[in-house]
PDB file as gemmi writes it, atoms N, CA and C in Angstrom:
CRYST1    1.000    1.000    1.000  90.00  90.00  90.00 P 1                      
ATOM      1  N   MET A   1     140.841 170.023 160.271  1.00  0.00           N  
ATOM      2  CA  MET A   1     140.733 169.055 159.209  1.00  0.00           C  
ATOM      3  C   MET A   1     142.094 168.428 158.957  1.00  0.00           C  
ATOM      4  N   ASP A   2     142.061 167.189 158.571  1.00  0.00           N  
ATOM      5  CA  ASP A   2     143.267 166.418 158.291  1.00  0.00           C  
ATOM      6  C   ASP A   2     143.910 166.934 156.997  1.00  0.00           C  
ATOM      7  N   GLN A   3     145.175 167.306 157.064  1.00  0.00           N  
ATOM      8  CA  GLN A   3     145.884 167.873 155.913  1.00  0.00           C  
ATOM      9  C   GLN A   3     146.020 166.857 154.779  1.00  0.00           C  
ATOM     10  N   GLN A   4     146.235 165.616 155.125  1.00  0.00           N  
ATOM     11  CA  GLN A   4     146.381 164.585 154.101  1.00  0.00           C  
ATOM     12  C   GLN A   4     145.069 164.389 153.329  1.00  0.00           C  
ATOM     13  N   LYS A   5     143.974 164.417 154.042  1.00  0.00           N  
ATOM     14  CA  LYS A   5     142.652 164.286 153.414  1.00  0.00           C  
ATOM     15  C   LYS A   5     142.385 165.462 152.482  1.00  0.00           C  
ATOM     16  N   LEU A   6     142.762 166.640 152.921  1.00  0.00           N  
ATOM     17  CA  LEU A   6     142.593 167.850 152.117  1.00  0.00           C  
ATOM     18  C   LEU A   6     143.447 167.797 150.852  1.00  0.00           C  
ATOM     19  N   ASP A   7     144.692 167.394 150.997  1.00  0.00           N  
ATOM     20  CA  ASP A   7     145.584 167.293 149.837  1.00  0.00           C  
ATOM     21  C   ASP A   7     145.079 166.254 148.826  1.00  0.00           C  
ATOM     22  N   MET A   8     144.537 165.165 149.320  1.00  0.00           N  
ATOM     23  CA  MET A   8     144.008 164.129 148.432  1.00  0.00           C  
ATOM     24  C   MET A   8     142.802 164.666 147.653  1.00  0.00           C  
ATOM     25  N   TRP A   9     141.926 165.411 148.326  1.00  0.00           N  
ATOM     26  CA  TRP A   9     140.761 165.980 147.641  1.00  0.00           C  
ATOM     27  C   TRP A   9     141.200 166.983 146.572  1.00  0.00           C  
ATOM     28  N   ILE A  10     142.167 167.815 146.905  1.00  0.00           N  
ATOM     29  CA  ILE A  10     142.677 168.808 145.949  1.00  0.00           C  
ATOM     30  C   ILE A  10     143.303 168.096 144.743  1.00  0.00           C  
ATOM     31  N   MET A  11     144.079 167.062 144.984  1.00  0.00           N  
ATOM     32  CA  MET A  11     144.731 166.364 143.877  1.00  0.00           C  
ATOM     33  C   MET A  11     143.726 165.694 142.947  1.00  0.00           C  
ATOM     34  N   THR A  12     142.664 165.128 143.502  1.00  0.00           N  
ATOM     35  CA  THR A  12     141.698 164.437 142.659  1.00  0.00           C  
ATOM     36  C   THR A  12     140.769 165.396 141.925  1.00  0.00           C  
ATOM     37  N   ASN A  13     140.602 166.606 142.423  1.00  0.00           N  
ATOM     38  CA  ASN A  13     139.648 167.538 141.822  1.00  0.00           C  
ATOM     39  C   ASN A  13     140.280 168.771 141.199  1.00  0.00           C  
ATOM     40  N   GLN A  14     141.584 168.816 141.074  1.00  0.00           N  
ATOM     41  CA  GLN A  14     142.227 170.022 140.560  1.00  0.00           C  
ATOM     42  C   GLN A  14     141.927 170.298 139.098  1.00  0.00           C  
ATOM     43  N   LYS A  15     141.600 169.280 138.318  1.00  0.00           N  
ATOM     44  CA  LYS A  15     141.289 169.517 136.912  1.00  0.00           C  
ATOM     45  C   LYS A  15     139.922 170.177 136.739  1.00  0.00           C  
ATOM     46  N   TYR A  16     139.095 170.145 137.763  1.00  0.00           N  
ATOM     47  CA  TYR A  16     137.766 170.755 137.703  1.00  0.00           C  
ATOM     48  C   TYR A  16     137.768 172.214 138.173  1.00  0.00           C  
ATOM     49  N   LEU A  17     138.897 172.697 138.678  1.00  0.00           N  
ATOM     50  CA  LEU A  17     138.959 174.018 139.304  1.00  0.00           C  
ATOM     51  C   LEU A  17     139.956 174.925 138.592  1.00  0.00           C  
ATOM     52  N   PRO A  18     139.757 176.249 138.684  1.00  0.00           N  
ATOM     53  CA  PRO A  18     140.737 177.174 138.099  1.00  0.00           C  
ATOM     54  C   PRO A  18     142.072 177.079 138.841  1.00  0.00           C  
ATOM     55  N   ALA A  19     143.149 176.983 138.112  1.00  0.00           N  
ATOM     56  CA  ALA A  19     144.477 176.791 138.702  1.00  0.00           C  
ATOM     57  C   ALA A  19     144.880 177.954 139.602  1.00  0.00           C  
ATOM     58  N   GLU A  20     144.489 179.163 139.241  1.00  0.00           N  
ATOM     59  CA  GLU A  20     144.898 180.325 140.021  1.00  0.00           C  
ATOM     60  C   GLU A  20     144.160 180.451 141.352  1.00  0.00           C  
ATOM     61  N   LYS A  21     143.091 179.684 141.538  1.00  0.00           N  
ATOM     62  CA  LYS A  21     142.307 179.787 142.770  1.00  0.00           C  
ATOM     63  C   LYS A  21     142.456 178.573 143.680  1.00  0.00           C  
ATOM     64  N   ILE A  22     143.299 177.636 143.331  1.00  0.00           N  
ATOM     65  CA  ILE A  22     143.454 176.433 144.138  1.00  0.00           C  
ATOM     66  C   ILE A  22     144.086 176.749 145.488  1.00  0.00           C  
ATOM     67  N   VAL A  23     145.058 177.637 145.517  1.00  0.00           N  
ATOM     68  CA  VAL A  23     145.712 177.989 146.784  1.00  0.00           C  
ATOM     69  C   VAL A  23     144.708 178.649 147.728  1.00  0.00           C  
ATOM     70  N   TYR A  24     143.902 179.561 147.203  1.00  0.00           N  
ATOM     71  CA  TYR A  24     142.868 180.213 148.010  1.00  0.00           C  
ATOM     72  C   TYR A  24     141.855 179.187 148.520  1.00  0.00           C  
ATOM     73  N   LEU A  25     141.452 178.286 147.654  1.00  0.00           N  
ATOM     74  CA  LEU A  25     140.480 177.265 148.024  1.00  0.00           C  
ATOM     75  C   LEU A  25     141.051 176.334 149.088  1.00  0.00           C  
ATOM     76  N   LYS A  26     142.322 176.003 148.969  1.00  0.00           N  
ATOM     77  CA  LYS A  26     142.961 175.130 149.948  1.00  0.00           C  
ATOM     78  C   LYS A  26     142.966 175.770 151.333  1.00  0.00           C  
ATOM     79  N   GLU A  27     143.200 177.070 151.400  1.00  0.00           N  
ATOM     80  CA  GLU A  27     143.168 177.779 152.681  1.00  0.00           C  
ATOM     81  C   GLU A  27     141.763 177.769 153.279  1.00  0.00           C  
ATOM     82  N   LYS A  28     140.756 177.977 152.430  1.00  0.00           N  
ATOM     83  CA  LYS A  28     139.374 177.984 152.914  1.00  0.00           C  
ATOM     84  C   LYS A  28     138.944 176.591 153.378  1.00  0.00           C  
ATOM     85  N   LEU A  29     139.352 175.558 152.643  1.00  0.00           N  
ATOM     86  CA  LEU A  29     138.962 174.199 153.008  1.00  0.00           C  
ATOM     87  C   LEU A  29     139.660 173.716 154.273  1.00  0.00           C  
ATOM     88  N   ALA A  30     140.832 174.253 154.561  1.00  0.00           N  
ATOM     89  CA  ALA A  30     141.554 173.847 155.768  1.00  0.00           C  
ATOM     90  C   ALA A  30     140.801 174.243 157.027  1.00  0.00           C  
ATOM     91  N   SER A  31     139.980 175.282 156.930  1.00  0.00           N  
ATOM     92  CA  SER A  31     139.239 175.739 158.107  1.00  0.00           C  
ATOM     93  C   SER A  31     137.880 175.064 158.262  1.00  0.00           C  
ATOM     94  N   LEU A  32     137.511 174.167 157.354  1.00  0.00           N  
ATOM     95  CA  LEU A  32     136.219 173.481 157.427  1.00  0.00           C  
ATOM     96  C   LEU A  32     136.233 172.371 158.463  1.00  0.00           C  
ATOM     97  N   ASP A  33     135.062 172.093 159.017  1.00  0.00           N  
ATOM     98  CA  ASP A  33     134.943 170.929 159.881  1.00  0.00           C  
ATOM     99  C   ASP A  33     134.650 169.698 159.019  1.00  0.00           C  
ATOM    100  N   ASP A  34     134.709 168.530 159.624  1.00  0.00           N  
ATOM    101  CA  ASP A  34     134.568 167.278 158.867  1.00  0.00           C  
ATOM    102  C   ASP A  34     133.184 167.115 158.255  1.00  0.00           C  
ATOM    103  N   GLN A  35     132.157 167.641 158.903  1.00  0.00           N  
ATOM    104  CA  GLN A  35     130.805 167.504 158.376  1.00  0.00           C  
ATOM    105  C   GLN A  35     130.643 168.278 157.064  1.00  0.00           C  
ATOM    106  N   LYS A  36     131.163 169.497 157.015  1.00  0.00           N  
ATOM    107  CA  LYS A  36     131.102 170.292 155.776  1.00  0.00           C  
ATOM    108  C   LYS A  36     131.972 169.668 154.694  1.00  0.00           C  
ATOM    109  N   PHE A  37     133.104 169.114 155.091  1.00  0.00           N  
ATOM    110  CA  PHE A  37     133.984 168.488 154.108  1.00  0.00           C  
ATOM    111  C   PHE A  37     133.307 167.262 153.496  1.00  0.00           C  
ATOM    112  N   THR A  38     132.577 166.514 154.304  1.00  0.00           N  
ATOM    113  CA  THR A  38     131.829 165.370 153.780  1.00  0.00           C  
ATOM    114  C   THR A  38     130.747 165.838 152.822  1.00  0.00           C  
ATOM    115  N   LEU A  39     130.097 166.941 153.156  1.00  0.00           N  
ATOM    116  CA  LEU A  39     129.082 167.517 152.278  1.00  0.00           C  
ATOM    117  C   LEU A  39     129.702 168.006 150.974  1.00  0.00           C  
ATOM    118  N   LEU A  40     130.946 168.443 151.042  1.00  0.00           N  
ATOM    119  CA  LEU A  40     131.659 168.906 149.857  1.00  0.00           C  
ATOM    120  C   LEU A  40     131.832 167.797 148.816  1.00  0.00           C  
ATOM    121  N   SER A  41     131.983 166.578 149.281  1.00  0.00           N  
ATOM    122  CA  SER A  41     132.178 165.466 148.345  1.00  0.00           C  
ATOM    123  C   SER A  41     130.898 165.098 147.599  1.00  0.00           C  
ATOM    124  N   THR A  42     129.757 165.621 148.011  1.00  0.00           N  
ATOM    125  CA  THR A  42     128.500 165.321 147.320  1.00  0.00           C  
ATOM    126  C   THR A  42     128.234 166.265 146.156  1.00  0.00           C  
ATOM    127  N   ILE A  43     129.021 167.316 146.022  1.00  0.00           N  
ATOM    128  CA  ILE A  43     128.823 168.275 144.934  1.00  0.00           C  
ATOM    129  C   ILE A  43     129.245 167.636 143.613  1.00  0.00           C  
ATOM    130  N   GLU A  44     128.398 167.764 142.613  1.00  0.00           N  
ATOM    131  CA  GLU A  44     128.717 167.238 141.285  1.00  0.00           C  
ATOM    132  C   GLU A  44     129.437 168.327 140.493  1.00  0.00           C  
ATOM    133  N   LEU A  45     130.689 168.076 140.166  1.00  0.00           N  
ATOM    134  CA  LEU A  45     131.496 169.033 139.428  1.00  0.00           C  
ATOM    135  C   LEU A  45     131.452 168.713 137.932  1.00  0.00           C  
ATOM    136  N   LYS A  46     131.389 169.748 137.120  1.00  0.00           N  
ATOM    137  CA  LYS A  46     131.366 169.578 135.662  1.00  0.00           C  
ATOM    138  C   LYS A  46     132.793 169.342 135.166  1.00  0.00           C  
ATOM    139  N   ASP A  47     132.941 168.393 134.272  1.00  0.00           N  
ATOM    140  CA  ASP A  47     134.251 168.087 133.702  1.00  0.00           C  
ATOM    141  C   ASP A  47     134.501 169.014 132.505  1.00  0.00           C  
ATOM    142  N   PRO A  48     135.530 169.874 132.575  1.00  0.00           N  
ATOM    143  CA  PRO A  48     135.801 170.803 131.473  1.00  0.00           C  
ATOM    144  C   PRO A  48     136.122 170.114 130.152  1.00  0.00           C  
ATOM    145  N   THR A  49     136.762 168.959 130.192  1.00  0.00           N  
ATOM    146  CA  THR A  49     137.101 168.249 128.959  1.00  0.00           C  
ATOM    147  C   THR A  49     135.845 167.719 128.268  1.00  0.00           C  
ATOM    148  N   VAL A  50     134.921 167.196 129.032  1.00  0.00           N  
ATOM    149  CA  VAL A  50     133.663 166.713 128.469  1.00  0.00           C  
ATOM    150  C   VAL A  50     132.889 167.878 127.859  1.00  0.00           C  
ATOM    151  N   LEU A  51     132.875 169.010 128.552  1.00  0.00           N  
ATOM    152  CA  LEU A  51     132.178 170.178 128.016  1.00  0.00           C  
ATOM    153  C   LEU A  51     132.825 170.691 126.737  1.00  0.00           C  
ATOM    154  N   LEU A  52     134.147 170.598 126.635  1.00  0.00           N  
ATOM    155  CA  LEU A  52     134.815 170.994 125.399  1.00  0.00           C  
ATOM    156  C   LEU A  52     134.408 170.079 124.247  1.00  0.00           C  
ATOM    157  N   LEU A  53     134.361 168.795 124.494  1.00  0.00           N  
ATOM    158  CA  LEU A  53     133.944 167.856 123.446  1.00  0.00           C  
ATOM    159  C   LEU A  53     132.493 168.087 123.028  1.00  0.00           C  
ATOM    160  N   VAL A  54     131.636 168.326 123.999  1.00  0.00           N  
ATOM    161  CA  VAL A  54     130.238 168.633 123.680  1.00  0.00           C  
ATOM    162  C   VAL A  54     130.159 169.925 122.882  1.00  0.00           C  
ATOM    163  N   SER A  55     130.976 170.895 123.249  1.00  0.00           N  
ATOM    164  CA  SER A  55     130.976 172.178 122.547  1.00  0.00           C  
ATOM    165  C   SER A  55     131.452 172.017 121.103  1.00  0.00           C  
ATOM    166  N   ILE A  56     132.438 171.170 120.892  1.00  0.00           N  
ATOM    167  CA  ILE A  56     132.945 170.970 119.534  1.00  0.00           C  
ATOM    168  C   ILE A  56     131.902 170.280 118.657  1.00  0.00           C  
ATOM    169  N   PHE A  57     131.272 169.234 119.186  1.00  0.00           N  
ATOM    170  CA  PHE A  57     130.360 168.445 118.365  1.00  0.00           C  
ATOM    171  C   PHE A  57     128.916 168.941 118.369  1.00  0.00           C  
ATOM    172  N   LEU A  58     128.455 169.505 119.474  1.00  0.00           N  
ATOM    173  CA  LEU A  58     127.053 169.923 119.574  1.00  0.00           C  
ATOM    174  C   LEU A  58     126.902 171.384 119.983  1.00  0.00           C  
ATOM    175  N   GLY A  59     127.969 172.151 119.861  1.00  0.00           N  
ATOM    176  CA  GLY A  59     127.947 173.546 120.287  1.00  0.00           C  
ATOM    177  C   GLY A  59     127.011 174.418 119.479  1.00  0.00           C  
ATOM    178  N   GLY A  60     126.813 174.104 118.221  1.00  0.00           N  
ATOM    179  CA  GLY A  60     125.904 174.885 117.393  1.00  0.00           C  
ATOM    180  C   GLY A  60     124.466 174.803 117.854  1.00  0.00           C  
ATOM    181  N   LEU A  61     124.154 173.752 118.610  1.00  0.00           N  
ATOM    182  CA  LEU A  61     122.806 173.590 119.142  1.00  0.00           C  
ATOM    183  C   LEU A  61     122.657 174.181 120.547  1.00  0.00           C  
ATOM    184  N   GLY A  62     123.747 174.666 121.110  1.00  0.00           N  
ATOM    185  CA  GLY A  62     123.699 175.299 122.424  1.00  0.00           C  
ATOM    186  C   GLY A  62     123.702 174.333 123.587  1.00  0.00           C  
ATOM    187  N   ILE A  63     123.954 173.069 123.333  1.00  0.00           N  
ATOM    188  CA  ILE A  63     123.901 172.068 124.400  1.00  0.00           C  
ATOM    189  C   ILE A  63     124.975 172.324 125.454  1.00  0.00           C  
ATOM    190  N   ASP A  64     126.135 172.820 125.040  1.00  0.00           N  
ATOM    191  CA  ASP A  64     127.190 173.127 125.999  1.00  0.00           C  
ATOM    192  C   ASP A  64     126.747 174.196 126.991  1.00  0.00           C  
ATOM    193  N   ARG A  65     126.035 175.191 126.511  1.00  0.00           N  
ATOM    194  CA  ARG A  65     125.546 176.251 127.396  1.00  0.00           C  
ATOM    195  C   ARG A  65     124.446 175.751 128.323  1.00  0.00           C  
ATOM    196  N   PHE A  66     123.598 174.853 127.822  1.00  0.00           N  
ATOM    197  CA  PHE A  66     122.578 174.268 128.688  1.00  0.00           C  
ATOM    198  C   PHE A  66     123.227 173.456 129.812  1.00  0.00           C  
ATOM    199  N   MET A  67     124.329 172.775 129.509  1.00  0.00           N  
ATOM    200  CA  MET A  67     124.990 171.937 130.503  1.00  0.00           C  
ATOM    201  C   MET A  67     125.598 172.745 131.635  1.00  0.00           C  
ATOM    202  N   ILE A  68     126.048 173.968 131.370  1.00  0.00           N  
ATOM    203  CA  ILE A  68     126.613 174.784 132.445  1.00  0.00           C  
ATOM    204  C   ILE A  68     125.572 175.689 133.089  1.00  0.00           C  
ATOM    205  N   GLY A  69     124.325 175.561 132.642  1.00  0.00           N  
ATOM    206  CA  GLY A  69     123.254 176.312 133.278  1.00  0.00           C  
ATOM    207  C   GLY A  69     122.994 177.675 132.677  1.00  0.00           C  
ATOM    208  N   ASP A  70     123.594 177.966 131.553  1.00  0.00           N  
ATOM    209  CA  ASP A  70     123.398 179.253 130.879  1.00  0.00           C  
ATOM    210  C   ASP A  70     122.283 179.081 129.840  1.00  0.00           C  
ATOM    211  N   THR A  71     121.056 179.050 130.322  1.00  0.00           N  
ATOM    212  CA  THR A  71     119.909 178.718 129.478  1.00  0.00           C  
ATOM    213  C   THR A  71     119.643 179.764 128.409  1.00  0.00           C  
ATOM    214  N   GLY A  72     119.791 181.021 128.752  1.00  0.00           N  
ATOM    215  CA  GLY A  72     119.527 182.082 127.779  1.00  0.00           C  
ATOM    216  C   GLY A  72     120.433 182.003 126.561  1.00  0.00           C  
ATOM    217  N   MET A  73     121.712 181.835 126.792  1.00  0.00           N  
ATOM    218  CA  MET A  73     122.658 181.713 125.676  1.00  0.00           C  
ATOM    219  C   MET A  73     122.458 180.398 124.939  1.00  0.00           C  
ATOM    220  N   GLY A  74     122.035 179.363 125.656  1.00  0.00           N  
ATOM    221  CA  GLY A  74     121.756 178.088 125.009  1.00  0.00           C  
ATOM    222  C   GLY A  74     120.606 178.204 124.019  1.00  0.00           C  
ATOM    223  N   ILE A  75     119.559 178.909 124.426  1.00  0.00           N  
ATOM    224  CA  ILE A  75     118.420 179.120 123.529  1.00  0.00           C  
ATOM    225  C   ILE A  75     118.826 179.980 122.341  1.00  0.00           C  
ATOM    226  N   LEU A  76     119.622 181.019 122.591  1.00  0.00           N  
ATOM    227  CA  LEU A  76     120.089 181.883 121.497  1.00  0.00           C  
ATOM    228  C   LEU A  76     120.904 181.080 120.486  1.00  0.00           C  
ATOM    229  N   LYS A  77     121.815 180.251 120.975  1.00  0.00           N  
ATOM    230  CA  LYS A  77     122.625 179.434 120.064  1.00  0.00           C  
ATOM    231  C   LYS A  77     121.774 178.416 119.328  1.00  0.00           C  
ATOM    232  N   LEU A  78     120.766 177.883 119.995  1.00  0.00           N  
ATOM    233  CA  LEU A  78     119.894 176.909 119.358  1.00  0.00           C  
ATOM    234  C   LEU A  78     119.085 177.530 118.227  1.00  0.00           C  
ATOM    235  N   LEU A  79     118.556 178.713 118.469  1.00  0.00           N  
ATOM    236  CA  LEU A  79     117.701 179.359 117.472  1.00  0.00           C  
ATOM    237  C   LEU A  79     118.477 179.988 116.315  1.00  0.00           C  
ATOM    238  N   THR A  80     119.721 180.386 116.568  1.00  0.00           N  
ATOM    239  CA  THR A  80     120.489 181.079 115.531  1.00  0.00           C  
ATOM    240  C   THR A  80     121.626 180.242 114.956  1.00  0.00           C  
ATOM    241  N   GLY A  81     121.707 178.975 115.363  1.00  0.00           N  
ATOM    242  CA  GLY A  81     122.809 178.140 114.868  1.00  0.00           C  
ATOM    243  C   GLY A  81     124.143 178.615 115.399  1.00  0.00           C  
ATOM    244  N   GLY A  82     124.158 178.995 116.666  1.00  0.00           N  
ATOM    245  CA  GLY A  82     125.399 179.495 117.260  1.00  0.00           C  
ATOM    246  C   GLY A  82     125.769 180.858 116.721  1.00  0.00           C  
ATOM    247  N   CYS A  83     124.737 181.668 116.425  1.00  0.00           N  
ATOM    248  CA  CYS A  83     124.930 182.990 115.800  1.00  0.00           C  
ATOM    249  C   CYS A  83     125.813 182.848 114.560  1.00  0.00           C  
ATOM    250  N   CYS A  84     125.352 181.961 113.691  1.00  0.00           N  
ATOM    251  CA  CYS A  84     126.048 181.643 112.437  1.00  0.00           C  
ATOM    252  C   CYS A  84     127.455 181.093 112.681  1.00  0.00           C  
ATOM    253  N   GLY A  85     127.630 180.421 113.778  1.00  0.00           N  
ATOM    254  CA  GLY A  85     128.894 179.765 114.076  1.00  0.00           C  
ATOM    255  C   GLY A  85     129.875 180.593 114.884  1.00  0.00           C  
ATOM    256  N   ILE A  86     129.618 181.873 115.051  1.00  0.00           N  
ATOM    257  CA  ILE A  86     130.572 182.734 115.759  1.00  0.00           C  
ATOM    258  C   ILE A  86     130.631 182.380 117.241  1.00  0.00           C  
ATOM    259  N   LEU A  87     129.470 182.277 117.897  1.00  0.00           N  
ATOM    260  CA  LEU A  87     129.461 181.919 119.318  1.00  0.00           C  
ATOM    261  C   LEU A  87     129.976 180.501 119.545  1.00  0.00           C  
ATOM    262  N   THR A  88     129.748 179.639 118.599  1.00  0.00           N  
ATOM    263  CA  THR A  88     130.246 178.270 118.718  1.00  0.00           C  
ATOM    264  C   THR A  88     131.767 178.258 118.768  1.00  0.00           C  
ATOM    265  N   ILE A  89     132.389 179.006 117.892  1.00  0.00           N  
ATOM    266  CA  ILE A  89     133.855 179.073 117.864  1.00  0.00           C  
ATOM    267  C   ILE A  89     134.392 179.746 119.116  1.00  0.00           C  
ATOM    268  N   VAL A  90     133.732 180.794 119.571  1.00  0.00           N  
ATOM    269  CA  VAL A  90     134.159 181.464 120.812  1.00  0.00           C  
ATOM    270  C   VAL A  90     134.075 180.491 121.983  1.00  0.00           C  
ATOM    271  N   ASP A  91     133.013 179.697 122.034  1.00  0.00           N  
ATOM    272  CA  ASP A  91     132.857 178.740 123.129  1.00  0.00           C  
ATOM    273  C   ASP A  91     133.910 177.645 123.118  1.00  0.00           C  
ATOM    274  N   TRP A  92     134.442 177.296 121.964  1.00  0.00           N  
ATOM    275  CA  TRP A  92     135.502 176.297 121.924  1.00  0.00           C  
ATOM    276  C   TRP A  92     136.694 176.727 122.765  1.00  0.00           C  
ATOM    277  N   PHE A  93     136.916 178.034 122.828  1.00  0.00           N  
ATOM    278  CA  PHE A  93     138.072 178.547 123.565  1.00  0.00           C  
ATOM    279  C   PHE A  93     137.749 178.953 124.995  1.00  0.00           C  
ATOM    280  N   THR A  94     136.475 179.136 125.329  1.00  0.00           N  
ATOM    281  CA  THR A  94     136.133 179.653 126.653  1.00  0.00           C  
ATOM    282  C   THR A  94     135.335 178.697 127.525  1.00  0.00           C  
ATOM    283  N   ILE A  95     134.821 177.619 126.988  1.00  0.00           N  
ATOM    284  CA  ILE A  95     133.907 176.758 127.751  1.00  0.00           C  
ATOM    285  C   ILE A  95     134.607 176.067 128.913  1.00  0.00           C  
ATOM    286  N   GLN A  96     135.871 175.710 128.773  1.00  0.00           N  
ATOM    287  CA  GLN A  96     136.578 175.055 129.873  1.00  0.00           C  
ATOM    288  C   GLN A  96     136.760 176.004 131.053  1.00  0.00           C  
ATOM    289  N   LYS A  97     137.096 177.241 130.773  1.00  0.00           N  
ATOM    290  CA  LYS A  97     137.256 178.213 131.853  1.00  0.00           C  
ATOM    291  C   LYS A  97     135.914 178.473 132.539  1.00  0.00           C  
ATOM    292  N   LYS A  98     134.850 178.542 131.773  1.00  0.00           N  
ATOM    293  CA  LYS A  98     133.522 178.757 132.350  1.00  0.00           C  
ATOM    294  C   LYS A  98     133.117 177.591 133.236  1.00  0.00           C  
ATOM    295  N   ALA A  99     133.440 176.377 132.822  1.00  0.00           N  
ATOM    296  CA  ALA A  99     133.117 175.197 133.624  1.00  0.00           C  
ATOM    297  C   ALA A  99     133.897 175.206 134.939  1.00  0.00           C  
ATOM    298  N   ARG A 100     135.170 175.557 134.878  1.00  0.00           N  
ATOM    299  CA  ARG A 100     135.981 175.611 136.101  1.00  0.00           C  
ATOM    300  C   ARG A 100     135.485 176.696 137.050  1.00  0.00           C  
ATOM    301  N   GLU A 101     135.102 177.845 136.511  1.00  0.00           N  
ATOM    302  CA  GLU A 101     134.564 178.923 137.344  1.00  0.00           C  
ATOM    303  C   GLU A 101     133.230 178.516 137.969  1.00  0.00           C  
ATOM    304  N   LEU A 102     132.414 177.800 137.215  1.00  0.00           N  
ATOM    305  CA  LEU A 102     131.140 177.305 137.747  1.00  0.00           C  
ATOM    306  C   LEU A 102     131.386 176.343 138.903  1.00  0.00           C  
ATOM    307  N   ASN A 103     132.325 175.435 138.746  1.00  0.00           N  
ATOM    308  CA  ASN A 103     132.663 174.493 139.823  1.00  0.00           C  
ATOM    309  C   ASN A 103     133.175 175.234 141.051  1.00  0.00           C  
ATOM    310  N   PHE A 104     134.021 176.228 140.844  1.00  0.00           N  
ATOM    311  CA  PHE A 104     134.560 177.001 141.954  1.00  0.00           C  
ATOM    312  C   PHE A 104     133.444 177.736 142.689  1.00  0.00           C  
ATOM    313  N   SER A 105     132.513 178.318 141.952  1.00  0.00           N  
ATOM    314  CA  SER A 105     131.422 179.050 142.611  1.00  0.00           C  
ATOM    315  C   SER A 105     130.496 178.100 143.373  1.00  0.00           C  
ATOM    316  N   LYS A 106     130.297 176.875 142.870  1.00  0.00           N  
ATOM    317  CA  LYS A 106     129.507 175.890 143.608  1.00  0.00           C  
ATOM    318  C   LYS A 106     130.155 175.569 144.955  1.00  0.00           C  
ATOM    319  N   ILE A 107     131.472 175.385 144.923  1.00  0.00           N  
ATOM    320  CA  ILE A 107     132.189 175.057 146.161  1.00  0.00           C  
ATOM    321  C   ILE A 107     132.163 176.234 147.125  1.00  0.00           C  
ATOM    322  N   MET A 108     132.319 177.436 146.624  1.00  0.00           N  
ATOM    323  CA  MET A 108     132.330 178.607 147.497  1.00  0.00           C  
ATOM    324  C   MET A 108     130.961 178.871 148.108  1.00  0.00           C  
ATOM    325  N   THR A 109     129.876 178.543 147.427  1.00  0.00           N  
ATOM    326  CA  THR A 109     128.563 178.718 148.027  1.00  0.00           C  
ATOM    327  C   THR A 109     128.328 177.706 149.153  1.00  0.00           C  
ATOM    328  N   LEU A 110     128.948 176.544 149.041  1.00  0.00           N  
ATOM    329  CA  LEU A 110     128.822 175.554 150.101  1.00  0.00           C  
ATOM    330  C   LEU A 110     129.621 175.966 151.329  1.00  0.00           C  
ATOM    331  N   ILE A 111     130.773 176.536 151.097  1.00  0.00           N  
ATOM    332  CA  ILE A 111     131.634 176.952 152.220  1.00  0.00           C  
ATOM    333  C   ILE A 111     131.017 178.146 152.874  1.00  0.00           C  
TER     334      ILE A 111                                                      
END                                                                             
């Protein structure tokens, strides 16, 4: 794979991925062929900043959890009002990391 192409992909998508795993991901992507790399660009990555904003404004309804695919916790937050606001506040601090981990796991399943 072309190193310049790989570096460009990493630079444009680094905000969607955990910072501590970018070096590992770069090593794995360097061994991909062009067909898999093209398939990699079709993956829809969740934006952690958008999820944080959704969590702040609509977190009590569990919409942030539904967006990352955590349906069970989304239903719990919806029915209990974010467990009286406790889970909502916890999600304000953890939703970005969860989104980045979700994006990383999507990429690793493709590789």
